[in-house]
Structure formats: structure tokens, C-alpha cells
A tleap script that builds the chain and sets N, CA, C and O, in Angstrom:
source leaprc.protein.ff14SB
mol = sequence {
  NMET PRO LEU GLY GLU PHE ASP ILE ARG ARG
  GLU GLN TYR ASP ASP GLU GLY ASN GLU THR
  GLY LYS ILE SER GLU LEU ALA VAL PRO MET
  LYS GLN PRO SER LEU ARG GLY SER SER GLY
  THR PRO CYS THR ARG GLY ASP GLY VAL ARG
  PHE TYR ASP ASP PRO PHE ARG ASP GLY ALA
  HIE ALA LYS TRP ASP SER LYS LEU ILE GLY
  ASN LEU PRO ILE PHE VAL ILE ALA PRO ASP
  GLY MET ALA PHE ALA GLU SER ASP GLU GLN
  ALA ARG ARG ASN CALA
}
set mol.1.N position { -21.941 14.974 -94.424 }
set mol.1.CA position { -22.448 16.290 -94.170 }
set mol.1.C position { -23.765 16.418 -94.916 }
set mol.1.O position { -23.904 15.893 -96.021 }
set mol.2.N position { -24.735 17.110 -94.325 }
set mol.2.CA position { -26.038 17.234 -94.959 }
set mol.2.C position { -25.950 18.069 -96.237 }
set mol.2.O position { -25.162 19.011 -96.322 }
set mol.3.N position { -26.766 17.711 -97.223 }
set mol.3.CA position { -26.829 18.456 -98.481 }
set mol.3.C position { -28.183 19.149 -98.575 }
set mol.3.O position { -29.217 18.531 -98.324 }
set mol.4.N position { -28.181 20.414 -98.931 }
set mol.4.CA position { -29.407 21.183 -99.061 }
set mol.4.C position { -30.233 20.759 -100.273 }
set mol.4.O position { -29.745 20.066 -101.166 }
set mol.5.N position { -31.475 21.184 -100.283 }
set mol.5.CA position { -32.428 20.784 -101.323 }
set mol.5.C position { -31.918 21.076 -102.736 }
set mol.5.O position { -32.162 20.275 -103.638 }
set mol.6.N position { -31.231 22.176 -102.956 }
set mol.6.CA position { -30.806 22.571 -104.299 }
set mol.6.C position { -29.319 22.304 -104.556 }
set mol.6.O position { -28.769 22.797 -105.541 }
set mol.7.N position { -28.670 21.539 -103.694 }
set mol.7.CA position { -27.247 21.222 -103.845 }
set mol.7.C position { -27.081 20.196 -104.971 }
set mol.7.O position { -27.659 19.111 -104.911 }
set mol.8.N position { -26.299 20.533 -105.984 }
set mol.8.CA position { -26.106 19.663 -107.148 }
set mol.8.C position { -25.450 18.335 -106.772 }
set mol.8.O position { -25.586 17.352 -107.500 }
set mol.9.N position { -24.745 18.298 -105.650 }
set mol.9.CA position { -24.089 17.053 -105.227 }
set mol.9.C position { -25.100 15.991 -104.804 }
set mol.9.O position { -24.728 14.832 -104.624 }
set mol.10.N position { -26.369 16.362 -104.642 }
set mol.10.CA position { -27.411 15.393 -104.310 }
set mol.10.C position { -27.698 14.449 -105.477 }
set mol.10.O position { -28.106 13.306 -105.270 }
set mol.11.N position { -27.486 14.927 -106.700 }
set mol.11.CA position { -27.851 14.170 -107.895 }
set mol.11.C position { -26.910 12.985 -108.112 }
set mol.11.O position { -25.689 13.136 -108.066 }
set mol.12.N position { -27.483 11.814 -108.345 }
set mol.12.CA position { -26.721 10.595 -108.591 }
set mol.12.C position { -27.040 10.083 -109.996 }
set mol.12.O position { -28.190 10.123 -110.433 }
set mol.13.N position { -26.003 9.599 -110.702 }
set mol.13.CA position { -26.154 9.170 -112.091 }
set mol.13.C position { -25.562 7.778 -112.297 }
set mol.13.O position { -24.642 7.371 -111.589 }
set mol.14.N position { -26.100 7.061 -113.271 }
set mol.14.CA position { -25.531 5.767 -113.645 }
set mol.14.C position { -24.449 5.977 -114.704 }
set mol.14.O position { -24.167 7.115 -115.077 }
set mol.15.N position { -23.843 4.898 -115.188 }
set mol.15.CA position { -22.743 4.989 -116.150 }
set mol.15.C position { -23.151 5.621 -117.477 }
set mol.15.O position { -22.298 6.131 -118.204 }
set mol.16.N position { -24.444 5.595 -117.805 }
set mol.16.CA position { -24.928 6.183 -119.059 }
set mol.16.C position { -25.316 7.651 -118.897 }
set mol.16.O position { -25.718 8.291 -119.868 }
set mol.17.N position { -25.203 8.187 -117.694 }
set mol.17.CA position { -25.532 9.582 -117.460 }
set mol.17.C position { -26.975 9.835 -117.081 }
set mol.17.O position { -27.402 10.988 -117.030 }
set mol.18.N position { -27.738 8.783 -116.814 }
set mol.18.CA position { -29.135 8.931 -116.408 }
set mol.18.C position { -29.215 9.148 -114.899 }
set mol.18.O position { -28.582 8.430 -114.125 }
set mol.19.N position { -30.000 10.147 -114.489 }
set mol.19.CA position { -30.149 10.398 -113.062 }
set mol.19.C position { -30.880 9.232 -112.413 }
set mol.19.O position { -31.933 8.805 -112.887 }
set mol.20.N position { -30.309 8.719 -111.319 }
set mol.20.CA position { -30.872 7.549 -110.638 }
set mol.20.C position { -31.523 7.894 -109.305 }
set mol.20.O position { -32.146 7.038 -108.678 }
set mol.21.N position { -31.384 9.131 -108.874 }
set mol.21.CA position { -31.973 9.534 -107.603 }
set mol.21.C position { -31.165 10.633 -106.955 }
set mol.21.O position { -30.242 11.189 -107.550 }
set mol.22.N position { -31.531 10.935 -105.723 }
set mol.22.CA position { -30.840 11.985 -104.972 }
set mol.22.C position { -30.453 11.456 -103.595 }
set mol.22.O position { -31.136 10.602 -103.029 }
set mol.23.N position { -29.353 11.973 -103.070 }
set mol.23.CA position { -28.910 11.630 -101.729 }
set mol.23.C position { -29.098 12.853 -100.830 }
set mol.23.O position { -29.186 13.977 -101.324 }
set mol.24.N position { -29.158 12.645 -99.547 }
set mol.24.CA position { -29.349 13.763 -98.617 }
set mol.24.C position { -28.089 14.089 -97.822 }
set mol.24.O position { -28.008 15.132 -97.174 }
set mol.25.N position { -27.100 13.185 -97.876 }
set mol.25.CA position { -25.859 13.399 -97.129 }
set mol.25.C position { -24.671 13.022 -97.992 }
set mol.25.O position { -24.774 12.166 -98.871 }
set mol.26.N position { -23.542 13.668 -97.733 }
set mol.26.CA position { -22.311 13.396 -98.459 }
set mol.26.C position { -21.226 12.997 -97.464 }
set mol.26.O position { -20.957 13.723 -96.507 }
set mol.27.N position { -20.605 11.845 -97.693 }
set mol.27.CA position { -19.471 11.418 -96.869 }
set mol.27.C position { -18.195 11.829 -97.590 }
set mol.27.O position { -17.984 11.471 -98.749 }
set mol.28.N position { -17.358 12.573 -96.907 }
set mol.28.CA position { -16.122 13.069 -97.506 }
set mol.28.C position { -14.947 12.490 -96.732 }
set mol.28.O position { -14.642 12.962 -95.636 }
set mol.29.N position { -14.272 11.461 -97.287 }
set mol.29.CA position { -13.111 10.911 -96.566 }
set mol.29.C position { -11.962 11.909 -96.587 }
set mol.29.O position { -11.664 12.516 -97.615 }
set mol.30.N position { -11.330 12.064 -95.443 }
set mol.30.CA position { -10.211 12.997 -95.362 }
set mol.30.C position { -8.894 12.294 -95.661 }
set mol.30.O position { -7.883 12.955 -95.900 }
set mol.31.N position { -8.890 10.990 -95.650 }
set mol.31.CA position { -7.728 10.179 -96.041 }
set mol.31.C position { -8.209 8.741 -96.178 }
set mol.31.O position { -9.329 8.414 -95.785 }
set mol.32.N position { -7.369 7.895 -96.729 }
set mol.32.CA position { -7.721 6.483 -96.829 }
set mol.32.C position { -7.827 5.899 -95.412 }
set mol.32.O position { -7.066 6.289 -94.528 }
set mol.33.N position { -8.755 4.976 -95.194 }
set mol.33.CA position { -8.894 4.395 -93.856 }
set mol.33.C position { -7.693 3.549 -93.469 }
set mol.33.O position { -6.975 3.028 -94.322 }
set mol.34.N position { -7.492 3.427 -92.176 }
set mol.34.CA position { -6.400 2.612 -91.649 }
set mol.34.C position { -6.954 1.302 -91.118 }
set mol.34.O position { -8.002 1.276 -90.472 }
set mol.35.N position { -6.253 0.228 -91.392 }
set mol.35.CA position { -6.598 -1.073 -90.821 }
set mol.35.C position { -5.276 -1.764 -90.534 }
set mol.35.O position { -4.534 -2.113 -91.451 }
set mol.36.N position { -4.988 -1.957 -89.255 }
set mol.36.CA position { -3.721 -2.570 -88.866 }
set mol.36.C position { -3.982 -3.969 -88.326 }
set mol.36.O position { -5.123 -4.344 -88.054 }
set mol.37.N position { -2.931 -4.714 -88.181 }
set mol.37.CA position { -3.052 -6.091 -87.726 }
set mol.37.C position { -3.739 -6.215 -86.377 }
set mol.37.O position { -3.495 -5.423 -85.466 }
set mol.38.N position { -4.592 -7.207 -86.261 }
set mol.38.CA position { -5.312 -7.469 -85.025 }
set mol.38.C position { -5.906 -8.861 -85.109 }
set mol.38.O position { -6.096 -9.395 -86.202 }
set mol.39.N position { -6.197 -9.446 -83.970 }
set mol.39.CA position { -6.827 -10.765 -83.973 }
set mol.39.C position { -8.348 -10.652 -84.070 }
set mol.39.O position { -9.030 -11.649 -84.308 }
set mol.40.N position { -8.884 -9.439 -83.885 }
set mol.40.CA position { -10.329 -9.239 -83.929 }
set mol.40.C position { -10.758 -8.490 -85.173 }
set mol.40.O position { -9.931 -7.930 -85.894 }
set mol.41.N position { -12.050 -8.484 -85.417 }
set mol.41.CA position { -12.619 -7.726 -86.526 }
set mol.41.C position { -13.102 -6.389 -85.991 }
set mol.41.O position { -13.864 -6.359 -85.024 }
set mol.42.N position { -12.676 -5.272 -86.597 }
set mol.42.CA position { -13.131 -3.973 -86.115 }
set mol.42.C position { -14.654 -3.888 -86.070 }
set mol.42.O position { -15.339 -4.414 -86.948 }
set mol.43.N position { -15.170 -3.230 -85.055 }
set mol.43.CA position { -16.601 -2.975 -84.859 }
set mol.43.C position { -17.404 -4.239 -84.544 }
set mol.43.O position { -18.632 -4.217 -84.634 }
set mol.44.N position { -16.747 -5.327 -84.181 }
set mol.44.CA position { -17.451 -6.571 -83.851 }
set mol.44.C position { -16.806 -7.203 -82.623 }
set mol.44.O position { -15.605 -7.472 -82.607 }
set mol.45.N position { -17.631 -7.440 -81.581 }
set mol.45.CA position { -17.129 -8.145 -80.406 }
set mol.45.C position { -17.076 -9.632 -80.699 }
set mol.45.O position { -17.634 -10.092 -81.695 }
set mol.46.N position { -16.413 -10.381 -79.843 }
set mol.46.CA position { -16.301 -11.824 -80.001 }
set mol.46.C position { -17.641 -12.545 -80.046 }
set mol.46.O position { -17.767 -13.599 -80.668 }
set mol.47.N position { -18.655 -11.963 -79.375 }
set mol.47.CA position { -19.991 -12.579 -79.371 }
set mol.47.C position { -20.852 -12.118 -80.548 }
set mol.47.O position { -22.031 -12.462 -80.629 }
set mol.48.N position { -20.257 -11.332 -81.469 }
set mol.48.CA position { -20.969 -10.900 -82.669 }
set mol.48.C position { -21.667 -9.558 -82.568 }
set mol.48.O position { -22.170 -9.055 -83.573 }
set mol.49.N position { -21.712 -8.954 -81.366 }
set mol.49.CA position { -22.351 -7.652 -81.204 }
set mol.49.C position { -21.534 -6.602 -81.953 }
set mol.49.O position { -20.308 -6.566 -81.849 }
set mol.50.N position { -22.236 -5.738 -82.718 }
set mol.50.CA position { -21.589 -4.698 -83.525 }
set mol.50.C position { -21.608 -3.377 -82.760 }
set mol.50.O position { -22.558 -3.104 -82.026 }
set mol.51.N position { -20.562 -2.547 -82.924 }
set mol.51.CA position { -20.492 -1.297 -82.176 }
set mol.51.C position { -19.531 -0.306 -82.820 }
set mol.51.O position { -18.730 -0.667 -83.683 }
set mol.52.N position { -19.623 0.952 -82.384 }
set mol.52.CA position { -18.721 2.036 -82.802 }
set mol.52.C position { -17.352 1.740 -82.199 }
set mol.52.O position { -17.208 1.688 -80.978 }
set mol.53.N position { -16.359 1.547 -83.041 }
set mol.53.CA position { -15.022 1.130 -82.596 }
set mol.53.C position { -13.987 1.953 -83.358 }
set mol.53.O position { -13.410 1.489 -84.342 }
set mol.54.N position { -13.758 3.189 -82.886 }
set mol.54.CA position { -12.820 4.047 -83.621 }
set mol.54.C position { -11.374 3.680 -83.304 }
set mol.54.O position { -11.029 3.410 -82.154 }
set mol.55.N position { -10.527 3.672 -84.345 }
set mol.55.CA position { -9.104 3.435 -84.095 }
set mol.55.C position { -8.530 4.624 -83.319 }
set mol.55.O position { -8.981 5.754 -83.501 }
set mol.56.N position { -7.552 4.381 -82.468 }
set mol.56.CA position { -7.057 5.418 -81.559 }
set mol.56.C position { -6.615 6.680 -82.291 }
set mol.56.O position { -7.157 7.756 -82.037 }
set mol.57.N position { -5.657 6.573 -83.179 }
set mol.57.CA position { -5.099 7.769 -83.824 }
set mol.57.C position { -6.108 8.409 -84.774 }
set mol.57.O position { -6.351 9.613 -84.685 }
set mol.58.N position { -6.699 7.634 -85.678 }
set mol.58.CA position { -7.677 8.198 -86.610 }
set mol.58.C position { -8.892 8.736 -85.866 }
set mol.58.O position { -9.472 9.745 -86.269 }
set mol.59.N position { -9.285 8.062 -84.770 }
set mol.59.CA position { -10.413 8.535 -83.976 }
set mol.59.C position { -10.124 9.887 -83.336 }
set mol.59.O position { -10.985 10.766 -83.306 }
set mol.60.N position { -8.902 10.046 -82.824 }
set mol.60.CA position { -8.522 11.336 -82.238 }
set mol.60.C position { -8.530 12.429 -83.293 }
set mol.60.O position { -9.017 13.530 -83.040 }
set mol.61.N position { -7.999 12.138 -84.466 }
set mol.61.CA position { -7.983 13.133 -85.545 }
set mol.61.C position { -9.407 13.508 -85.949 }
set mol.61.O position { -9.695 14.681 -86.188 }
set mol.62.N position { -10.292 12.527 -86.027 }
set mol.62.CA position { -11.686 12.800 -86.399 }
set mol.62.C position { -12.341 13.722 -85.373 }
set mol.62.O position { -13.074 14.637 -85.746 }
set mol.63.N position { -12.087 13.494 -84.097 }
set mol.63.CA position { -12.672 14.335 -83.045 }
set mol.63.C position { -12.138 15.767 -83.138 }
set mol.63.O position { -12.906 16.723 -83.029 }
set mol.64.N position { -10.836 15.917 -83.338 }
set mol.64.CA position { -10.252 17.254 -83.454 }
set mol.64.C position { -10.829 17.984 -84.673 }
set mol.64.O position { -11.212 19.151 -84.583 }
set mol.65.N position { -10.886 17.283 -85.811 }
set mol.65.CA position { -11.384 17.893 -87.044 }
set mol.65.C position { -12.857 18.255 -86.916 }
set mol.65.O position { -13.274 19.314 -87.387 }
set mol.66.N position { -13.649 17.396 -86.290 }
set mol.66.CA position { -15.067 17.664 -86.108 }
set mol.66.C position { -15.271 18.970 -85.343 }
set mol.66.O position { -16.104 19.790 -85.727 }
set mol.67.N position { -14.523 19.163 -84.276 }
set mol.67.CA position { -14.643 20.394 -83.491 }
set mol.67.C position { -14.323 21.620 -84.344 }
set mol.67.O position { -14.990 22.649 -84.227 }
set mol.68.N position { -13.311 21.517 -85.197 }
set mol.68.CA position { -12.880 22.657 -86.013 }
set mol.68.C position { -13.887 23.031 -87.096 }
set mol.68.O position { -13.935 24.187 -87.516 }
set mol.69.N position { -14.685 22.079 -87.550 }
set mol.69.CA position { -15.612 22.369 -88.652 }
set mol.69.C position { -17.078 22.327 -88.214 }
set mol.69.O position { -17.965 22.036 -89.017 }
set mol.70.N position { -17.323 22.617 -86.940 }
set mol.70.CA position { -18.707 22.773 -86.496 }
set mol.70.C position { -19.331 21.572 -85.824 }
set mol.70.O position { -20.556 21.460 -85.785 }
set mol.71.N position { -18.520 20.666 -85.293 }
set mol.71.CA position { -19.022 19.489 -84.569 }
set mol.71.C position { -19.875 18.564 -85.426 }
set mol.71.O position { -20.924 18.091 -84.987 }
set mol.72.N position { -19.422 18.308 -86.650 }
set mol.72.CA position { -20.108 17.341 -87.497 }
set mol.72.C position { -20.044 15.971 -86.842 }
set mol.72.O position { -19.084 15.680 -86.128 }
set mol.73.N position { -21.053 15.111 -87.070 }
set mol.73.CA position { -21.021 13.773 -86.472 }
set mol.73.C position { -19.861 12.946 -87.022 }
set mol.73.O position { -19.412 13.148 -88.149 }
set mol.74.N position { -19.396 12.023 -86.211 }
set mol.74.CA position { -18.278 11.138 -86.580 }
set mol.74.C position { -18.829 9.735 -86.765 }
set mol.74.O position { -19.613 9.256 -85.945 }
set mol.75.N position { -18.419 9.080 -87.841 }
set mol.75.CA position { -18.828 7.714 -88.126 }
set mol.75.C position { -17.609 6.833 -88.290 }
set mol.75.O position { -16.563 7.284 -88.757 }
set mol.76.N position { -17.746 5.576 -87.904 }
set mol.76.CA position { -16.749 4.545 -88.169 }
set mol.76.C position { -17.395 3.585 -89.166 }
set mol.76.O position { -18.538 3.166 -88.983 }
set mol.77.N position { -16.657 3.242 -90.217 }
set mol.77.CA position { -17.153 2.307 -91.223 }
set mol.77.C position { -16.418 0.983 -91.032 }
set mol.77.O position { -15.194 0.924 -91.152 }
set mol.78.N position { -17.169 -0.077 -90.733 }
set mol.78.CA position { -16.595 -1.406 -90.540 }
set mol.78.C position { -16.112 -1.959 -91.881 }
set mol.78.O position { -16.530 -1.470 -92.930 }
set mol.79.N position { -15.240 -2.970 -91.865 }
set mol.79.CA position { -14.735 -3.545 -93.121 }
set mol.79.C position { -15.835 -4.037 -94.059 }
set mol.79.O position { -15.628 -4.084 -95.272 }
set mol.80.N position { -17.005 -4.405 -93.518 }
set mol.80.CA position { -18.101 -4.866 -94.376 }
set mol.80.C position { -18.986 -3.724 -94.867 }
set mol.80.O position { -19.982 -3.964 -95.549 }
set mol.81.N position { -18.632 -2.479 -94.526 }
set mol.81.CA position { -19.373 -1.314 -94.985 }
set mol.81.C position { -20.429 -0.800 -94.033 }
set mol.81.O position { -21.015 0.252 -94.287 }
set mol.82.N position { -20.693 -1.501 -92.945 }
set mol.82.CA position { -21.691 -1.045 -91.975 }
set mol.82.C position { -21.152 0.195 -91.253 }
set mol.82.O position { -19.993 0.220 -90.838 }
set mol.83.N position { -21.997 1.222 -91.105 }
set mol.83.CA position { -21.580 2.482 -90.490 }
set mol.83.C position { -22.104 2.586 -89.063 }
set mol.83.O position { -23.234 2.193 -88.771 }
set mol.84.N position { -21.277 3.117 -88.191 }
set mol.84.CA position { -21.628 3.318 -86.787 }
set mol.84.C position { -21.340 4.767 -86.422 }
set mol.84.O position { -20.225 5.248 -86.623 }
set mol.85.N position { -22.341 5.467 -85.885 }
set mol.85.CA position { -22.172 6.850 -85.448 }
set mol.85.C position { -21.676 6.873 -84.014 }
set mol.85.O position { -22.039 6.023 -83.202 }
set mol.86.N position { -20.847 7.853 -83.718 }
set mol.86.CA position { -20.423 8.047 -82.338 }
set mol.86.C position { -21.648 8.508 -81.547 }
set mol.86.O position { -22.336 9.440 -81.963 }
set mol.87.N position { -21.922 7.876 -80.431 }
set mol.87.CA position { -23.086 8.254 -79.614 }
set mol.87.C position { -22.788 9.547 -78.862 }
set mol.87.O position { -21.628 9.917 -78.681 }
set mol.88.N position { -23.851 10.236 -78.424 }
set mol.88.CA position { -23.687 11.448 -77.633 }
set mol.88.C position { -22.902 11.164 -76.357 }
set mol.88.O position { -22.080 11.976 -75.933 }
set mol.89.N position { -23.158 10.010 -75.748 }
set mol.89.CA position { -22.454 9.635 -74.522 }
set mol.89.C position { -20.950 9.458 -74.791 }
set mol.89.O position { -20.123 9.927 -74.008 }
set mol.90.N position { -20.598 8.788 -75.889 }
set mol.90.CA position { -19.196 8.620 -76.241 }
set mol.90.C position { -18.543 9.964 -76.514 }
set mol.90.O position { -17.411 10.204 -76.093 }
set mol.91.N position { -19.247 10.839 -77.213 }
set mol.91.CA position { -18.704 12.160 -77.541 }
set mol.91.C position { -18.429 12.965 -76.264 }
set mol.91.O position { -17.390 13.616 -76.160 }
set mol.92.N position { -19.359 12.926 -75.285 }
set mol.92.CA position { -19.152 13.638 -74.014 }
set mol.92.C position { -17.972 13.052 -73.262 }
set mol.92.O position { -17.167 13.794 -72.699 }
set mol.93.N position { -17.858 11.740 -73.245 }
set mol.93.CA position { -16.781 11.072 -72.520 }
set mol.93.C position { -15.426 11.394 -73.146 }
set mol.93.O position { -14.423 11.472 -72.436 }
set mol.94.N position { -15.384 11.582 -74.467 }
set mol.94.CA position { -14.130 11.809 -75.180 }
set mol.94.C position { -13.814 13.285 -75.401 }
set mol.94.O position { -12.789 13.609 -76.001 }
set mol.95.N position { -14.671 14.180 -74.930 }
set mol.95.CA position { -14.466 15.623 -75.166 }
set mol.95.C position { -13.306 16.158 -74.362 }
set mol.95.O position { -12.997 17.347 -74.441 }
savepdb mol mol.pdb
quit
């Protein structure tokens, strides 16, 4: 979610308490991520192409929650930390 110019949550600190910079967005996990058994790697096709690959149940919950809190964008985080946003086309198709 976007953070305003004067939002204290923008401030980032190191272990000694020194400010290291500011962020413009805050990711708030609503629960621990799910990863179930599969022969493939989430967000990666067999040919190596990376893409938005939401899990069925968690993806449905994210869509429902997004609608309730103002249609915030939905992201999927791959096991390696790469983030993928749901495209406008995917959002229309899944509405």
C-alpha cells in the first residue's frame, strides 16, 4: 500500500538505529504464504518464462480482500523473492 510523504512507516533503520532511507510502499502480509507440493516452480514456466501465478485459494482470498479495501493491487511473490503484479487484463478476467 502506498505511504504518504509524512508517514513514519516510510523510515527505515539499521540494527544500530541509524536511518538508512525511506520506502514509498508497505507490503502487509495477511497470513504466511502457502506453498504446496508440485513438480513445477511457482511463477516459472518450463521454458524459464516468469509470470504472475496466484495459488487458487490464496488468490481468491486476495481478490476478495482487495475489493473490500478499495481495490488495492495484488502481487504474487515467487520463492526467490521476485514480485509479480496482477495485470489489468487478469483482474478483469477474474472479476
